[in-house]
ZAMARGU-4260 file (C-alpha; in steps of 0.2 Angstrom, whole numbers, plus 5000, padded with zeros to 4 digits):
<rodrens>
0) 5000/5000/5000 | 5007/5017/4995 | 5003/5033/5005 | 5003/5050/4997 | 5008/5062/5011
5) 5003/5077/4999 | 4986/5071/4995 | 4972/5082/5002 | 4967/5068/5014 | 4984/5067/5022
10) 4991/5085/5020 | 4985/5092/5037 | 4992/5077/5047 | 5008/5077/5037 | 5011/5096/5041
15) 5007/5093/5060 | 5019/5078/5060 | 5033/5088/5051 | 5032/5103/5063 | 5033/5091/5078
20) 5049/5083/5070 | 5057/5099/5067 | 5053/5105/5084 | 5061/5090/5092 | 5076/5092/5082
25) 5078/5110/5086 | 5076/5106/5105 | 5089/5093/5104 | 5102/5103/5095 | 5099/5119/5105
30) 5111/5125/5119 | 5109/5117/5136 | 5093/5121/5146 | 5093/5132/5161 | 5096/5122/5176
35) 5105/5108/5167 | 5121/5101/5176 | 5123/5095/5193 | 5124/5105/5209 | 5141/5108/5217
40) 5138/5096/5231 | 5133/5082/5221 | 5145/5067/5221 | 5152/5073/5237 | 5144/5064/5252
45) 5145/5073/5269 | 5156/5059/5275 | 5169/5065/5263 | 5185/5073/5269 | 5182/5087/5256
50) 5170/5095/5267 | 5176/5107/5280 | 5165/5114/5294 | 5150/5109/5305 | 5145/5094/5294
55) 5135/5086/5307 | 5122/5100/5306 | 5118/5097/5288 | 5109/5084/5277 | 5109/5081/5259
60) 5092/5075/5251 | 5083/5075/5234 | 5077/5093/5237 | 5095/5099/5241 | 5106/5103/5255
65) 5097/5106/5272 | 5101/5114/5289 | 5096/5100/5302 | 5105/5104/5318 | 5100/5090/5330
70) 5104/5099/5346 | 5103/5118/5344 | 5105/5131/5358 | 5091/5143/5362 | 5099/5158/5352
75) 5117/5159/5346 | 5120/5144/5334 | 5132/5144/5319 | 5133/5132/5305 | 5145/5133/5290
80) 5152/5123/5276 | 5167/5125/5264 | 5169/5113/5249 | 5179/5113/5232 | 5171/5116/5215
85) 5174/5101/5204 | 5183/5111/5191 | 5189/5129/5187 | 5174/5141/5187 | 5165/5147/5171
90) 5159/5165/5170 | 5143/5163/5179 | 5135/5155/5195 | 5117/5153/5199 | 5108/5146/5214
95) 5092/5146/5224 | 5089/5146/5243 | 5073/5146/5254 | 5072/5150/5272 | 5058/5151/5285
100) 5063/5166/5295 | 5065/5185/5294 | 5083/5190/5293 | 5089/5198/5309 | 5105/5198/5320
105) 5100/5181/5326 | 5095/5173/5310 | 5105/5177/5294 | 5117/5169/5282 | 5131/5172/5269
110) 5134/5162/5253 | 5152/5162/5249 | 5152/5162/5230 | 5170/5161/5225 | 5187/5165/5232
115) 5198/5179/5224 | 5213/5176/5235 | 5223/5160/5239 | 5222/5154/5257 | 5236/5160/5269
120) 5242/5151/5284 | 5242/5132/5287 | 5229/5118/5287 | 5226/5121/5305 | 5223/5140/5304
125) 5220/5150/5288 | 5212/5165/5280 | 5205/5169/5263 | 5195/5182/5254 | 5178/5179/5245
130) 5165/5187/5235 | 5149/5183/5244 | 5130/5186/5245 | 5125/5193/5262 | 5107/5191/5268
135) 5108/5200/5285 | 5099/5210/5298 | 5095/5224/5285 | 5083/5211/5277 | 5090/5214/5259
140) 5103/5206/5248 | 5121/5213/5246 | 5135/5207/5235 | 5150/5210/5246 | 5168/5205/5249
145) 5173/5197/5265 | 5188/5189/5274 | 5185/5171/5280 | 5196/5165/5295 | 5194/5149/5305
150) 5205/5138/5315 | 5202/5119/5314 | 5189/5113/5326 | 5183/5131/5330 | 5170/5143/5324
155) 5172/5153/5308 | 5174/5171/5308 | 5168/5182/5294 | 5173/5200/5292 | 5164/5211/5278
160) 5177/5221/5268 | 5167/5231/5255 | 5150/5232/5247 | 5150/5229/5228 | 5131/5229/5224
165) 5116/5233/5236 | 5098/5228/5233 | 5093/5240/5246 | 5076/5246/5240 | 5070/5231/5228
170) 5063/5220/5241 | 5064/5216/5260 | 5063/5199/5267 | 5049/5201/5280 | 5039/5185/5279
175) 5041/5169/5288 | 5043/5160/5271 | 5056/5167/5259 | 5063/5162/5243 | 5078/5169/5233
180) 5086/5165/5217 | 5102/5173/5211 | 5113/5173/5196 | 5130/5182/5195 | 5142/5184/5180
185) 5158/5192/5177 | 5171/5193/5163 | 5190/5195/5160 | 5188/5214/5159 | 5181/5214/5177
190) 5163/5218/5173 | 5152/5210/5186 | 5133/5209/5185 | 5120/5203/5197 | 5102/5197/5195
195) 5090/5192/5208 | 5072/5184/5209 | 5064/5185/5226 | 5048/5176/5220 | 5037/5187/5230
200) 5019/5191/5226 | 5023/5208/5219 | 5038/5204/5209 | 5040/5186/5201 | 5053/5189/5188
205) 5072/5192/5187 | 5078/5209/5191 | 5094/5217/5186 | 5102/5224/5202 | 5117/5232/5194
210) 5133/5230/5185 | 5150/5237/5191 | 5168/5237/5185 | 5178/5227/5198 | 5197/5225/5199
215) 5204/5210/5190 | 5210/5205/5207 | 5192/5201/5212 | 5190/5188/5199 | 5190/5170/5204
220) 5206/5161/5207 | 5210/5148/5194 | 5217/5134/5205 | 5206/5124/5218 | 5192/5137/5220
225) 5180/5133/5234 | 5162/5138/5239 | 5154/5139/5255 | 5140/5145/5267 | 5138/5152/5284
230) 5121/5152/5294 | 5117/5160/5311 | 5101/5154/5318 | 5090/5152/5334 | 5083/5135/5340
235) 5067/5138/5332 | 5075/5140/5315 | 5087/5125/5317 | 5078/5117/5302 | 5072/5132/5293
240) 5085/5134/5279 | 5087/5124/5263 | 5099/5126/5248 | 5089/5121/5233 | 5102/5124/5219
245) 5120/5130/5216 | 5127/5127/5199 | 5140/5133/5187 | 5134/5138/5170 | 5136/5149/5155
250) 5118/5148/5149 | 5102/5158/5153 | 5084/5154/5148 | 5076/5164/5135 | 5060/5166/5146
255) 5070/5172/5161 | 5083/5183/5152 | 5084/5199/5162 | 5082/5215/5153 | 5095/5226/5162
260) 5093/5245/5162 | 5110/5252/5159 | 5104/5270/5162 | 5107/5277/5179 | 5092/5279/5190
265) 5087/5297/5193 | 5083/5292/5212 | 5095/5290/5226 | 5082/5283/5239 | 5064/5281/5244
270) 5057/5284/5261 | 5039/5282/5267 | 5026/5285/5280 | 5008/5280/5280 | 5003/5297/5273
275) 5017/5301/5261 | 5030/5293/5249 | 5046/5303/5247 | 5059/5300/5233 | 5076/5308/5234
280) 5081/5314/5217 | 5099/5315/5210 | 5094/5328/5197 | 5079/5339/5192 | 5064/5331/5184
285) 5049/5336/5174 | 5034/5328/5182 | 5020/5337/5172 | 5016/5320/5163 | 5020/5308/5178
290) 5010/5293/5180 | 5012/5286/5197 | 5004/5269/5202 | 5004/5261/5219 | 4998/5243/5221
295) 4988/5237/5230 | 4981/5254/5234 | 4963/5261/5231 | 4967/5280/5235 | 4975/5293/5224
300) 4993/5300/5223 | 4996/5318/5221 | 5014/5322/5215 | 5024/5337/5221 | 5042/5342/5217
305) 5052/5352/5229 | 5071/5355/5227 | 5078/5338/5226 | 5063/5329/5233 | 5048/5321/5224
310) 5033/5319/5236 | 5018/5308/5233 | 5005/5313/5244 | 4992/5299/5248 | 4973/5302/5250
315) 4972/5287/5261 | 4984/5281/5274 | 4993/5265/5270 | 4990/5250/5281 | 5003/5237/5285
320) 5008/5226/5270 | 5019/5226/5255 | 5017/5238/5240 | 5024/5241/5223 | 5027/5259/5216
325) 5028/5261/5197 | 5033/5278/5189 | 5030/5281/5171 | 5032/5297/5159 | 5046/5305/5169
330) 5056/5318/5159 | 5072/5327/5161 | 5071/5346/5160 | 5077/5345/5142 | 5062/5334/5137
335) 5071/5317/5137 | 5060/5302/5142 | 5067/5292/5157 | 5065/5273/5159 | 5051/5267/5170
340) 5055/5266/5188 | 5049/5253/5201 | 5051/5252/5220 | 5045/5238/5232 | 5043/5242/5250
345) 5033/5236/5265 | 5026/5243/5281 | 5029/5229/5294 | 5018/5222/5309 | 5009/5238/5314
350) 5000/5252/5306 | 5008/5268/5312 | 4996/5281/5319 | 4992/5296/5308 | 5003/5312/5311
355) 4996/5323/5325 | 4987/5338/5318 | 4999/5351/5326 | 5017/5348/5319 | 5032/5354/5328
360) 5041/5370/5323 | 5055/5366/5310 | 5068/5372/5322 | 5062/5362/5337 | 5067/5344/5339
365) 5076/5332/5351 | 5094/5328/5350 | 5103/5311/5349 | 5111/5309/5366 | 5117/5291/5369
370) 5116/5274/5360 | 5118/5256/5366 | 5121/5247/5350 | 5129/5230/5357 | 5121/5227/5374
375) 5126/5213/5386 | 5117/5197/5385 | 5099/5200/5392 | 5101/5219/5390 | 5092/5230/5378
380) 5097/5241/5363 | 5092/5259/5366 | 5093/5276/5358 | 5092/5291/5370 | 5085/5308/5365
385) 5087/5325/5374 | 5075/5339/5374 | 5086/5355/5372 | 5071/5367/5370 | 5061/5376/5383
390) 5044/5367/5380 | 5037/5349/5379 | 5041/5339/5364 | 5031/5325/5357 | 5041/5311/5350
395) 5026/5305/5339 | 5032/5318/5327 | 5048/5309/5324 | 5055/5292/5319 | 5072/5282/5319
400) 5080/5275/5303 | 5097/5268/5298 | 5107/5274/5284 | 5117/5261/5274 | 5128/5265/5259
405) 5121/5283/5259 | 5103/5277/5258 | 5090/5280/5271 | 5081/5264/5276 | 5064/5261/5283
410) 5058/5274/5295 | 5051/5268/5312 | 5039/5280/5320 | 5042/5283/5339 | 5025/5277/5346
415) 5022/5274/5364 | 5011/5279/5379 | 5026/5289/5386 | 5032/5298/5371 | 5033/5316/5378
420) 5050/5324/5384 | 5049/5338/5396 | 5061/5353/5393 | 5079/5348/5398 | 5075/5330/5401
425) 5080/5313/5393 | 5070/5298/5386 | 5077/5281/5381 | 5069/5273/5366 | 5069/5254/5366
430) 5059/5239/5361 | 5061/5231/5378 | 5060/5242/5393 | 5063/5228/5405 | 5081/5227/5400
435) 5084/5245/5405 | 5074/5244/5421 | 5084/5229/5427 | 5101/5233/5421 | 5101/5252/5423
440) 5087/5255/5436 | 5080/5268/5423 | 5063/5275/5430 | 5048/5270/5420 | 5044/5287/5415
445) 5061/5290/5407 | 5058/5275/5395 | 5048/5275/5379 | 5044/5257/5374 | 5040/5255/5355
450) 5035/5239/5346 | 5048/5240/5333 | 5065/5248/5331 | 5079/5245/5318 | 5092/5232/5323
455) 5108/5242/5327 | 5124/5234/5319 | 5136/5228/5332 | 5152/5236/5325 | 5147/5252/5315
460) 5132/5261/5309 | 5123/5277/5305 | 5108/5282/5315 | 5096/5296/5308 | 5082/5305/5318
465) 5069/5309/5305 | 5054/5321/5306 | 5039/5312/5299 | 5030/5328/5292 | 5043/5329/5278
470) 5055/5315/5281 | 5069/5327/5285 | 5084/5320/5294 | 5085/5332/5309 | 5100/5324/5317
475) 5112/5310/5312 | 5127/5301/5321 | 5140/5288/5317 | 5147/5275/5328 | 5162/5264/5324
480) 5172/5251/5333 | 5190/5248/5329 | 5193/5231/5320 | 5206/5226/5332 | 5194/5227/5347
485) 5187/5210/5353 | 5169/5210/5356 | 5171/5208/5375 | 5180/5225/5375 | 5165/5235/5368
490) 5150/5224/5371 | 5138/5233/5384 | 5147/5250/5382 | 5136/5264/5377 | 5141/5278/5365
495) 5138/5294/5374 | 5137/5312/5367 | 5149/5324/5375 | 5142/5341/5370 | 5125/5346/5362
500) 5132/5362/5356 | 5143/5352/5343 | 5136/5342/5329 | 5131/5324/5332 | 5141/5319/5316
505) 5157/5325/5324 | 5166/5309/5329 | 5175/5318/5342 | 5159/5323/5351 | 5156/5305/5356
510) 5164/5293/5368 | 5163/5276/5374 | 5156/5274/5392 | 5168/5263/5402 | 5174/5258/5419
515) 5164/5264/5435 | 5151/5272/5424 | 5144/5255/5421 | 5139/5255/5403 | 5128/5271/5401
520) 5114/5281/5408 | 5098/5278/5398 | 5085/5291/5403 | 5098/5302/5413 | 5111/5315/5410
525) 5127/5308/5402 | 5140/5308/5415 | 5154/5320/5409 | 5172/5314/5407 | 5183/5314/5423
530) 5191/5331/5427 | 5208/5332/5436 | 5205/5335/5454 | 5213/5349/5464 | 5228/5346/5475
535) 5218/5346/5491 | 5207/5332/5483 | 5222/5322/5477 | 5230/5322/5494 | 5214/5318/5504
540) 5204/5307/5492 | 5189/5317/5498 | 5178/5327/5487 | 5178/5345/5492 | 5166/5354/5480
545) 5148/5350/5474 | 5154/5346/5457 | 5167/5333/5463 | 5154/5325/5475 | 5141/5324/5461
550) 5154/5316/5449 | 5158/5303/5462 | 5140/5298/5466 | 5135/5296/5448 | 5151/5286/5445
555) 5146/5274/5458 | 5127/5274/5454 | 5129/5258/5443 | 5139/5248/5456 | 5130/5233/5464
560) 5122/5238/5481 | 5123/5256/5478 | 5114/5267/5491 | 5115/5286/5495 | 5106/5299/5504
565) 5109/5317/5510 | 5104/5328/5525 | 5104/5347/5525 | 5107/5355/5542 | 5107/5373/5549
570) 5122/5378/5560 | 5112/5375/5575 | 5111/5356/5570 | 5092/5357/5565 | 5088/5346/5550
575) 5081/5357/5536 | 5079/5344/5522 | 5081/5326/5518 | 5086/5320/5500 | 5082/5301/5497
580) 5093/5293/5484 | 5083/5298/5468 | 5081/5316/5473 | 5100/5317/5478 | 5105/5310/5461
585) 5094/5322/5452 | 5102/5336/5462 | 5119/5329/5457 | 5114/5330/5438 | 5108/5348/5440
590) 5125/5353/5448 | 5134/5345/5433 | 5123/5356/5422 | 5129/5372/5430 | 5115/5373/5443
595) 5116/5371/5462 | 5098/5372/5469 | 5098/5373/5488 | 5083/5369/5500 | 5073/5384/5507
600) 5083/5392/5521 | 5086/5409/5529 | 5096/5421/5517 | 5114/5423/5520 | 5114/5409/5533
605) 5126/5394/5533 | 5120/5377/5526 | 5128/5361/5529 | 5126/5346/5517 | 5130/5329/5524
610) 5131/5315/5510 | 5131/5297/5514 | 5135/5283/5501 | 5138/5265/5501 | 5141/5250/5489
615) 5143/5232/5491 | 5162/5234/5489 | 5162/5246/5504 | 5163/5240/5522 | 5154/5255/5529
620) 5145/5271/5524 | 5156/5284/5517 | 5152/5302/5523 | 5156/5319/5516 | 5151/5336/5521
625) 5150/5353/5512 | 5146/5370/5517 | 5135/5382/5508 | 5131/5401/5511
</rodrens>
């Protein structure tokens, strides 16, 4: 029997079969599909000596490489692995990871992509520099360089060196279930490019984060390159991390090919409150044809350009959740159309209250006074503010934010039942007031407990005090810790301001609170630095002036078992006034501020002050006397 494939009867079937055969041939002859190849850990069982690290805390299964710590501690747990690549690296790496926690100081991780220096030292103790992805307490992804140091049998120490690319405003990991895919490529000329996919409900596609020119010295080493990971986690998250994929490849899928925008963004940053979005512009813009779209949002946006800021006023306040802002039809003053801009941000956990109807005067605001950025175990981070004005200030008009790589992060409004500062007084802002009450004996009325504050980095950071009405940074300060200092040398030490007449950004205007001052004075006046006593005081070891007595009492205030009281007498021996401990300490702070209030007495008559003080280290009460006229 003969078949004529070109007869009318068989023509349609023949065409379909021919198309199917052509499609199969093209598919088979095309470049390798995205995701082909094996993961970097395949073929290396965890029992192999090629692995370094806490191998007992991991498992390998069909779904990938899992964190599975069998006996975690309540909080501070670390797990890490280092393993070799099977061959020299191509010009692209790709991977995928999932984790069931919100990144914080207790739960975060690093992906060590490749080393760019050869290891130094011995097999027992060595160090090496890596290019890595950091998913840390700022809840964003950063491409960084870091130094890895470890001693055999001990914990790994990672020291960030520099930031190459920062996904600061694309997406914040603030869910209990997170997913991240990444792809990084580089060439021999030192051009490095990063793409990310956060798989969230508002953005389910690859995004081009940036491209930079890096030094050739940052390209991968050619001999025995390695990869690795480091995870810090709490007991609750001991099984909450999974590496799904990590492959070396030169291919990318057509349907996922990123479309990077090589043009520079006209915006430096975005900040937001429930009533207003503020974009910080690098240059002047024409917004006469601007189309601004916010999703999900039912209200209207009213744009307003002022100086280098673009305001988007909201007709309805934002509630908690995640939003996507899209800007179209932006033009330069010369009439050139700019590419579409998109930002994703979130308002977390609570819905901040609307701004009060009466805004503070532009020139009236509190000042940054003291910061505890690395408290002792069981202690609390806090930011202390001082009211330099002659009137009551309401802190609900202000918020706290961190500035990273020059960009202002999420603004946390100061909301609490005790958010007013009287003139000349101090308030400590903290997310856990019990730590201040127990460690520093701070009075409750000197603490503002808020539901959320930014997590303060342990070694260096930049804190901004922001006015919510216009998102203006009214004060900023920097704190740094020398790299040579071990954590036990600075943990628990507050960073205290010396003078309010000098700028908070002046590094010489801050000092570490050490020694007898016992780590800080939240909600109280900052104890000034020691002054040289006069000769009489040196010889007798007894304070002879109100200023020196006030200094000594405030130095010993934090010591265990501290007790103090004071009695005021007339020359006849009659007791005029009694100061219990809290009243005496308030009097001491007023003396250090240049005031010396006296109890009511007959004008020009002699007054005798008898001060008694004791600590647990003292065997008996120490008594001091002063005379006033």
